C-alpha positions as CSV (number, residue, x, y, z in Angstrom):
1,M,0.0,0.1,-0.1
2,I,2.8,2.4,0.7
3,E,4.9,1.5,-2.3
4,P,2.5,3.1,-4.9
5,L,2.3,6.3,-2.7
6,A,6.1,6.4,-2.3
7,K,6.5,6.0,-6.2
8,T,4.0,8.7,-6.8
9,I,5.8,11.2,-4.5
10,K,9.2,10.4,-5.8
11,T,8.0,11.0,-9.5
12,T,6.2,14.2,-8.7
13,F,8.8,15.9,-6.6
14,F,12.2,14.4,-7.6
15,D,12.2,13.2,-11.2
16,K,12.7,15.5,-14.2
17,P,9.6,16.2,-16.4
18,Y,9.1,14.0,-19.5
19,T,8.3,16.9,-21.8
20,T,10.2,19.8,-23.1
21,E,9.5,23.4,-22.5
22,F,8.0,24.4,-25.9
23,P,8.7,26.9,-27.6
24,E,11.7,27.8,-25.4
25,N,13.4,24.5,-25.8
26,K,12.9,23.0,-29.3
27,E,13.4,19.4,-30.1
28,A,16.5,18.3,-32.0
29,L,15.3,17.2,-35.5
30,P,16.9,14.7,-37.8
31,D,18.5,16.0,-41.1
32,S,15.7,14.3,-43.1
33,Y,12.9,16.2,-41.3
34,R,10.5,18.0,-43.5
35,G,8.5,21.0,-42.2
36,R,6.8,24.0,-43.5
37,L,7.5,25.2,-47.0
38,R,9.4,28.4,-47.7
39,L,9.2,30.4,-51.0
40,D,11.9,32.7,-52.5
41,M,9.5,35.0,-54.3
42,D,12.4,36.7,-56.3
43,T,13.4,33.6,-58.0
44,C,9.9,31.9,-58.5
45,I,9.1,31.8,-62.3
46,S,5.3,31.1,-61.8
47,C,5.7,27.7,-63.8
48,S,3.0,25.9,-61.7
49,A,4.9,22.7,-61.5
50,C,4.5,22.5,-57.8
51,A,0.8,22.8,-58.1
52,I,0.5,20.3,-60.9
53,I,2.7,17.5,-59.1
54,C,1.1,17.9,-55.6
55,P,-0.8,14.7,-54.9
56,N,-3.1,16.3,-52.4
57,K,-3.8,19.5,-54.4
58,T,-2.3,21.3,-51.4
59,I,-0.6,24.0,-53.5
60,T,-2.8,26.4,-55.6
61,M,-1.6,29.2,-57.7
62,V,-2.8,32.8,-56.8
63,S,-2.0,36.2,-58.1
64,V,0.4,38.3,-56.2
65,L,1.4,41.9,-56.8
66,T,5.1,42.3,-56.9
67,D,7.6,45.0,-57.8
68,K,7.5,43.7,-61.3
69,G,3.7,43.6,-61.6
70,D,1.2,40.7,-61.1
71,K,2.7,37.2,-60.8
72,I,1.3,33.9,-60.2
73,M,2.6,32.2,-57.1
74,P,2.0,29.1,-55.0
75,Q,-0.3,29.3,-52.0
76,V,0.1,26.3,-49.6
77,G,-2.6,24.7,-47.5
78,H,-0.5,23.2,-44.8
79,E,-3.6,21.4,-43.3
80,R,-3.5,18.9,-46.2
81,C,0.3,18.8,-46.9
82,L,1.9,15.2,-47.0
83,F,5.5,16.7,-46.8
84,C,6.3,14.4,-49.6
85,A,8.8,17.1,-51.2
86,L,7.5,16.3,-54.7
87,C,7.0,20.2,-55.1
88,E,10.6,20.9,-53.9
89,E,12.0,18.2,-56.3
90,V,10.2,19.5,-59.3
91,C,10.7,23.3,-58.8
92,P,13.1,24.4,-61.7
93,P,14.7,27.3,-59.8
94,K,14.6,25.6,-56.5
95,C,12.7,28.5,-54.9
96,L,10.3,26.2,-53.0
97,V,11.9,24.2,-50.2
98,L,10.9,22.4,-47.0
99,T,12.3,23.8,-43.8
100,K,12.7,22.4,-40.3
101,N,10.0,24.7,-38.9
102,Y,7.2,22.7,-37.3
103,D,5.1,25.3,-35.6
104,Y,1.5,24.6,-36.6
105,E,-0.6,26.2,-34.0
106,A,-4.0,27.4,-35.2
107,Y,-7.6,27.6,-33.8
108,D,-9.1,27.5,-37.3
109,K,-7.8,25.2,-40.2
110,R,-8.2,28.3,-42.5
111,E,-5.3,29.9,-40.7
112,L,-3.0,27.0,-42.0
113,V,-3.6,28.3,-45.6
114,T,-0.4,30.3,-46.3
115,R,-0.2,32.9,-49.0
116,P,2.9,33.3,-51.0
117,E,4.1,36.5,-49.2
118,E,3.7,34.6,-45.8
119,L,5.8,31.6,-46.9
120,E,8.8,32.7,-44.9
């Protein structure tokens, strides 16, 4: 009867917590980790290859006003992304890449749709 109580007191007061303090202490990720997409708007050539190859139709092309006028650029719905990296492989100028960012907190799934200007 005393053994379970002693174990509870030991784990509560003397053992280290099992979780990390997020976001202050971020978890170490392997080199092969695939996180949020990043777009370099300056090198994007608006070819739509990323939207065509996406198996989940996560990437859609939208019009964006840039310094050089209107351009069609990828908009990503991260709520449906498989992180398969096909978009990264097919991108001719390599302007769309997967990062190690894994912050996906949102109250509404519409907040996970990221416009080209917001793709880091």
